[in-house]
Structures are given as C-alpha cells and as structure tokens.
C-alpha positions as a Markdown table, in Angstrom:
| # | Residue | x | y | z |
|---|---|---|---|---|
| 1 | Met | 0.0 | 0.0 | 0.0 |
| 2 | Thr | 2.7 | 2.5 | 0.9 |
| 3 | Thr | 4.6 | 1.8 | -2.4 |
| 4 | Ala | 1.6 | 2.5 | -4.6 |
| 5 | Gly | -0.1 | 5.2 | -2.4 |
| 6 | Ala | 1.8 | 8.2 | -3.7 |
| 7 | Pro | 1.7 | 7.3 | -7.4 |
| 8 | Ile | -2.0 | 6.5 | -7.2 |
| 9 | Thr | -2.7 | 9.8 | -5.5 |
| 10 | Val | -0.8 | 11.6 | -8.3 |
| 11 | Leu | -2.7 | 9.7 | -10.9 |
| 12 | Leu | -6.0 | 10.5 | -9.3 |
| 13 | Leu | -5.2 | 14.2 | -9.8 |
| 14 | Ala | -5.2 | 13.6 | -13.6 |
| 15 | Trp | -8.4 | 11.5 | -13.4 |
| 16 | Met | -10.1 | 14.5 | -11.6 |
| 17 | Asp | -8.7 | 16.8 | -14.3 |
| 18 | Leu | -6.7 | 18.8 | -11.8 |
| 19 | Leu | -3.4 | 18.3 | -13.6 |
| 20 | Asp | -2.3 | 17.5 | -17.2 |
| 21 | Ala | -2.0 | 13.7 | -17.8 |
| 22 | Asp | 1.6 | 14.0 | -19.2 |
| 23 | Val | 2.7 | 15.9 | -16.1 |
| 24 | Val | 1.1 | 13.4 | -13.8 |
| 25 | Leu | 2.7 | 10.4 | -15.6 |
| 26 | Val | 6.1 | 12.0 | -15.2 |
| 27 | Leu | 5.5 | 12.7 | -11.5 |
| 28 | Ala | 4.4 | 9.1 | -10.9 |
| 29 | Leu | 7.5 | 7.9 | -12.7 |
| 30 | Val | 9.7 | 10.1 | -10.6 |
| 31 | Leu | 8.0 | 8.9 | -7.4 |
| 32 | Val | 8.5 | 5.2 | -8.3 |
| 33 | Asp | 12.1 | 5.9 | -9.4 |
| 34 | Val | 13.0 | 7.6 | -6.2 |
| 35 | Arg | 11.7 | 4.6 | -4.3 |
| 36 | Leu | 13.7 | 2.2 | -6.5 |
| 37 | Ala | 16.8 | 4.3 | -6.1 |
| 38 | Leu | 16.5 | 4.2 | -2.3 |
| 39 | Leu | 15.4 | 0.5 | -2.0 |
| 40 | Gly | 18.9 | -0.9 | -1.3 |
| 41 | Ser | 19.6 | 1.8 | 1.4 |
| 42 | Val | 16.2 | 1.1 | 3.0 |
| 43 | Val | 16.9 | -2.7 | 3.1 |
| 44 | Ala | 20.3 | -2.1 | 4.6 |
| 45 | Trp | 18.8 | 0.2 | 7.2 |
| 46 | Val | 16.1 | -2.3 | 8.1 |
| 47 | Ser | 18.6 | -5.1 | 8.5 |
| 48 | Gly | 20.7 | -2.9 | 10.8 |
| 49 | Glu | 23.6 | -2.5 | 8.4 |
| 50 | Arg | 25.2 | 0.7 | 7.2 |
| 51 | Ser | 24.3 | 1.6 | 3.6 |
| 52 | Ser | 27.3 | 1.7 | 1.3 |
| 53 | Thr | 27.9 | 3.7 | -1.9 |
| 54 | Arg | 27.7 | 0.5 | -3.9 |
| 55 | Val | 24.2 | -0.3 | -2.6 |
| 56 | Phe | 23.1 | 3.2 | -3.4 |
| 57 | Leu | 24.6 | 3.1 | -6.9 |
| 58 | Ala | 22.9 | -0.3 | -7.5 |
| 59 | Gly | 19.5 | 1.3 | -6.6 |
| 60 | Phe | 20.3 | 4.3 | -8.8 |
| 61 | Val | 21.1 | 2.0 | -11.8 |
| 62 | Leu | 17.9 | 0.1 | -11.2 |
| 63 | Ala | 15.9 | 3.4 | -11.2 |
| 64 | Val | 17.6 | 4.5 | -14.5 |
| 65 | Val | 16.8 | 1.2 | -16.2 |
| 66 | Ala | 13.2 | 1.4 | -15.0 |
| 67 | Ala | 12.9 | 5.0 | -16.2 |
| 68 | Ala | 14.4 | 4.0 | -19.6 |
| 69 | Thr | 12.0 | 1.1 | -19.9 |
| 70 | Val | 9.0 | 3.4 | -19.2 |
| 71 | Val | 10.2 | 6.1 | -21.6 |
| 72 | Leu | 10.7 | 3.4 | -24.3 |
| 73 | Lys | 7.3 | 1.9 | -23.8 |
| 74 | Trp | 5.7 | 5.4 | -23.8 |
| 75 | Gln | 7.4 | 6.2 | -27.1 |
| 76 | Leu | 6.5 | 2.9 | -28.7 |
| 77 | Thr | 2.8 | 2.9 | -27.7 |
| 78 | His | 1.8 | 6.6 | -27.9 |
C-alpha cells in the first residue's frame, strides 16, 4: 500500500482533471524511481547495516533502467 499510495494519489489528480496527464505520468514515474533508487539503502537500514555507496549506486542504476523502460514503452505505444 505504501509503495503505490503516492503514485495513485498523483494519478487521481489527472483523473479528476486537476493536472495534465503527461505531467502526472512524469510525477508518478519520478516517485517510483526515487523509491527504487533508495530501495537498497532502506533494506540495509532495516537489516541494521550501514548503507554503502555500492548499494546506493545499484539502486540508482535500477531506477535509471526502470525509467528508460518506461520512456521506451511510452514512445512505442503513444
């Protein structure tokens, strides 16, 4: 629920015509990417370990790959 809550809230803004759909899609992508980038650091924190630069960079690479996938899909289907 917490993972999807923020993107759903942002997407609801487009559904209610409060924001432009393209802006909302980018905001939802950014929210998900930030969560992906910080995923390794959060797991390290929960397990009681110190987060390393390597863990953060792995999350950042994951977020970049996810964003590239979304942009590619968007370009191919719209």
